[in-house]
C-alpha positions in Angstrom: -9.2 17.3 10.0 -10.6 20.6 10.9 -9.4 23.9 9.8 -8.5 24.8 13.4 -6.4 21.7 13.7 -4.7 22.6 10.4 -4.1 26.1 11.6 -2.7 24.8 14.8 -0.4 22.4 13.0 0.8 25.2 10.7 1.3 27.4 13.7 3.3 24.6 15.4 5.4 24.2 12.3 6.0 27.9 12.1 6.8 28.2 15.7 9.1 25.2 15.4 10.9 26.8 12.5 11.1 30.1 14.4 12.3 28.2 17.5 14.9 26.4 15.5 16.1 29.6 13.9 16.1 31.3 17.2 18.0 28.4 18.7 20.5 28.4 15.9 20.9 32.1 16.2 21.2 31.8 20.0 23.7 29.0 19.7 25.8 31.1 17.4 25.6 34.2 19.6 26.4 32.0 22.6 29.7 30.9 21.0 30.5 34.5 20.1 29.7 35.7 23.6 31.9 33.0 25.1 34.8 34.0 23.0 34.2 37.6 23.8 33.9 36.7 27.5 37.1 34.8 27.4 38.8 37.6 25.5 37.4 40.3 27.8 38.3 38.2 30.8 41.9 37.8 29.5 42.0 41.6 28.8 40.6 42.3 32.3 43.2 39.9 33.8 45.9 41.7 31.9 44.6 45.1 32.9 44.3 43.9 36.5 47.8 42.6 36.4 48.9 45.9 34.9 47.0 47.8 37.5 48.4 45.6 40.3 51.9 46.3 38.9 51.1 50.0 38.7 49.7 50.0 42.2 52.8 48.2 43.5 55.0 50.7 41.6 52.9 53.6 43.0 53.1 52.2 46.5 56.9 51.8 46.1 57.2 55.3 44.7 54.9 56.5 47.6 57.1 54.8 50.1 60.2 56.4 48.5 58.5 59.7 48.5 57.4 59.2 52.1 61.0 58.2 53.1 62.3 61.2 51.2 59.8 63.4 52.9 60.8 62.0 56.3 64.4 62.6 55.3 63.5 66.1 54.3 61.7 66.6 57.6 64.7 65.4 59.5 67.0 67.5 57.5 64.7 70.5 58.0 64.7 69.9 61.8 68.5 69.5 61.8 68.8 72.6 59.7 66.4 74.5 62.0 68.5 73.4 65.0 71.7 74.5 63.2 70.1 77.9 62.4 69.1 78.3 66.0 72.6 77.4 67.2 74.0 79.7 64.5 71.8 82.5 65.9 73.1 81.8 69.4 76.7 81.7 68.1 76.1 84.9 66.1 74.9 86.7 69.3 77.8 85.4 71.2 80.1 86.6 68.4 78.5 90.0 68.5 79.0 90.1 72.3 82.6 89.0 71.9 83.1 91.5 69.1 81.7 94.3 71.3 83.9 93.2 74.2 87.0 93.0 71.9 86.1 96.4 70.4 86.0 97.9 73.9 89.3 96.1 74.8 90.8 97.4 71.6 89.8 101.0 72.5 91.3 100.6 75.9 94.5 99.1 74.4 94.7 101.9 71.9 94.5 104.5 74.7 97.1 102.5 76.7 99.2 102.3 73.6 99.0 106.1 73.1 99.9 106.7 76.8 102.8 104.2 76.4 104.1 106.1 73.3 103.9 109.3 75.3 105.8 107.7 78.2 108.4 106.4 75.7 108.8 109.8 74.2 109.3 111.3 77.7 111.7 108.5 78.6 113.6 109.1 75.4 113.8 112.8 76.3 114.9 112.0 79.9 117.5 109.6 78.5 118.7 112.3 76.1 118.9 114.7 79.0 120.7 112.1 81.1 123.2 111.4 78.3 123.8 115.1 78.0 124.3 115.4 81.8 126.6 112.3 81.7 128.7 113.8 78.9 128.9 117.1 80.9 129.9 115.1 84.0 132.5 113.1 82.1 133.9 116.3 80.6 134.0 117.9 84.0 135.5 114.7 85.5 138.2 114.7 82.8 138.9 118.3 83.5 139.1 117.6 87.2 141.4 114.6 86.8 144.5 116.5 87.9 142.6 118.0 90.8 141.4 114.5 91.8 144.9 113.1 91.6 146.2 115.9 93.7 143.4 115.3 96.1 144.4 111.6 96.4 148.0 112.6 96.9 146.9 115.1 99.6 144.7 112.5 101.2 147.5 110.1 101.4 149.7 112.8 102.9 147.1 113.7 105.4 146.6 110.0 106.3 150.3 109.7 106.9 150.3 112.7 109.1 147.2 111.4 110.9 149.0 108.1 111.6 151.9 110.0 112.9 149.6 112.1 115.1 147.9 109.0 116.3 151.2 107.5 117.2 152.1 110.7 119.1 148.7 110.7 120.8 149.2 107.1 121.8 152.6 108.0 123.2 151.2 111.0 125.0 148.4 108.9 126.4 150.9 106.4 127.8 152.9 109.3 129.3 149.8 110.9 130.6 148.7 107.7 132.4 152.2 107.5 133.9 152.2 111.1 134.9 148.6 111.3 136.2 149.5 110.0 139.6 152.5 112.3 139.8 150.2 115.2 138.9 147.7 114.2 141.5 150.5 114.1 144.1 151.9 117.4 142.9 148.4 118.9 143.0 147.9 117.8 146.6 151.3 119.1 147.5 150.7 122.4 145.7 147.3 122.8 147.3 148.9 122.2 150.7 151.6 124.8 149.9 149.0 127.4 148.8 146.9 126.7 151.9 150.0 127.5 154.0 151.6 130.3 152.0 148.9 131.7 149.7 148.4 131.7 145.9 151.6 131.5 143.9 151.4 133.7 140.8 154.1 131.9 138.8 155.9 128.7 139.5 158.5 129.6 136.8 159.2 133.0 135.4 157.9 132.9 131.8 158.2 135.3 128.9 155.0 136.8 127.3 153.5 133.9 125.3 150.2 133.5 123.6 148.5 130.1 122.7 145.2 128.4 121.9 143.8 125.5 123.8 143.9 122.6 121.2 142.7 119.7 123.3 141.2 119.0 126.7 140.8 115.8 128.7 138.6 116.6 131.7 138.8 113.1 133.2 142.6 113.1 133.3 142.8 116.9 133.8 145.0 117.4 130.8 145.1 120.6 128.7 147.1 120.8 125.4 148.2 124.2 124.1 149.2 125.1 120.5 152.8 126.2 121.1 155.9 124.3 122.2 159.7 124.4 122.3 159.8 126.3 119.0 158.1 129.2 120.8 160.2 128.9 123.9 157.8 127.1 126.2 159.3 125.3 129.1 157.9 123.0 131.8 156.6 124.9 134.8 155.2 127.9 132.7 151.8 128.9 133.8 149.2 130.1 131.3 146.0 132.0 132.2 143.0 130.8 130.1 140.3 133.3 128.9 137.3 133.0 126.7 136.9 136.4 125.3 137.1 138.8 128.3 136.0 136.1 130.8 138.6 134.4 133.0 138.3 130.6 132.9 141.3 129.1 134.7 145.0 128.5 134.9 147.2 125.7 133.2 150.7 124.7 134.4 152.9 123.2 131.7 154.5 119.9 132.6 155.4 118.5 129.1 156.7 120.3 126.0 156.9 119.0 122.4 158.3 120.8 119.3 155.1 122.5 118.3 152.8 122.0 121.3 152.8 121.5 125.1 150.5 120.0 127.7 149.8 120.6 131.3 147.2 120.3 134.1 144.5 122.8 135.1 144.4 124.3 138.5 141.0 123.0 139.5 140.8 125.2 142.6 141.2 128.3 140.4 138.8 127.3 137.6 135.7 129.3 137.1 134.3 127.1 134.3 135.3 124.2 132.0 138.3 124.9 129.8 137.3 124.3 126.1 139.1 123.9 122.8 139.7 127.3 121.2 140.1 129.2 124.5 142.9 131.8 124.6 145.9 131.1 126.9 148.7 133.6 127.8 151.5 133.7 130.3 151.1 137.5 130.9 148.3 140.0 130.6 
């Protein structure tokens, strides 16, 4: 065998030994790497599971935070709307306050005026009470006078009723005598036309009277004197107003304190009036 062959054999042996050692070493490392791989894989799985759990937790937390943020946004929008409404309400309150303040000023002025009016009314009431007291005092002082006035009024009313009765009687008598007077007047006028004016129908003493009533329609004149003064039917009175002649009256009815007669129309120079003077002689 050649040296080269021997060298090749030796090299083969050396290489075989090296290969065997390397294979043994590689096999040992392979088992170690497998165990490490399995261990690392298990650790990675654990880490992945942990990360998945953490991610899920983070996602849940994010969703909670997102929901909370949405709630915060809604609350913020609601609060902003409330603030805006509050500003509107505040402005309305200010407007109402200004209006109420103005109304209060007017009411204060009205109140002052009312107080002044009340004071004036109290003063007027006091004055009225004073006047009332004075009037009551005067009324009490005049009680006797008032009673006397009532008594006098009753007396006058009684006299008035008597006078009314007398007047009613006279009116009836006047109506009854009116025709007779007309007839007598016609006859007297005819007599005067034939014989002239008669100065006196009956001779009468000097008497003075006042005309107290006149009835133009019935031609009746009432004088202020009667039987007490000596008046008799047929007396003729001449009527004057001041210095002016008015007419003549012939007495045809005599009472105690007055008499009545008719006016001679043909001799009248004006209407006979109440208050005129009448005399039988001048």
